[in-house]
N, C-alpha and C positions, 0 to 999 in steps of 0.2 A: 426377556432381557430386562425390561423395566421393573417387573415384579421382583425379580431376583435382586436387582440393585437396591430397590427400596427396602427389601428385607435385610440386605447387607448393612444398610444404614440404620437399622433398628426400627423401621416402621412396621406396624402390625397390618399386614396386607391380606385382604381376602380377594382372591381372583376367582370369578365365577365361571370363566371359560373352562370347558371340559368337566363341569360338575352338573349335578341335578338342577342347579339354579340357572344354567345356561338356557336361554330362550324365554326367560321371564318377560312379561310385558313391562313397559316403562313404569306403570303404576305399581306392579308387584316389586320391581327393583327399587322404586322409591320407598316403599314400605320397609324393605330390608335396610336401605341407607338411613332411614330415620331411627330404626330400632338399634342399630349399631353405631357407636360414635366414630365414624370413619369419614374421611374425605372421599367423595365419589369422583372417580376419574373415568371419563367416557369420551367417545367420539360422537355420541348421539346429541345433536343440537336440540332435540326435543326437551331436554332437561332444563333449558333456559326458562321454560314456563314456571319453574319452581323458584325462580330468583327471589320472589317476595316472601316465600314461605320459610319457616324455620328449617334449617339444615346444618349439617356439620361441615359443610364446604363442598363445592362442586368445581371441578376443573374439566373443561370441555376442550378437546383438541379438534380443530376444524382446519385440516390441511387440504390443499387442492389435490395432491397425489400422495396420500398417506402410505407409509409402509412402516414396518417395525422400527427401523432405525430413526426415521423422521419423527415418529410418535415419541420414541424414547428421548430424542434430542429436544423435544418440546416439553414433555412432562417434567423431566428432571429440573431444569431451571425454573419452570413454573412453580413447582412445589417448594424449591429452595428459596424462592424470592420472598416467601411469607413465613413468619413464625407459626408454630402450631396454634398458638393462642389467637392468631389473626383469622384462621380459617372458618370458625363457626359463622354462618350467615354470608360468607364470601363466595361469589361466583366469579370464576376466571375463565375467559374464553381466549384460547391461544390459536392464532391463525399463522399463516406462513411468515408474515413480517410484522404482525402486530399482536398485542395482548390487551384485552379490555377487562376491566373489573367492575363489579357492582356489588353492593351489599343490600340486603333487605332494607329498604328505606332510602336507597340512593347510591350513586357512584362512590367508589373509594378513591381518595386522593393518595397517590403513591409517587 
């Protein structure tokens, strides 16, 4: 649902679920994310370790009881909150009731 909505809005989305890339290690997925100028959207908190590295943007969804609908309801406003030009170097972590942001070099004031 989220992938379809992002595509409807004109975003160039690569969904690795159900492809040969499914099951990549975090390091392999990170390499893909660096090669392609795309925002990385994930539920894997392990990607916070890359907060200080160059990247095209990382949005991590960390919900207590995630499901497709709750993830969708978190991702869409999270993406829409920032302009495309804001994302390079930006890490956003969305939780049930909070959102935190940081940028390589320190927190983002929003």
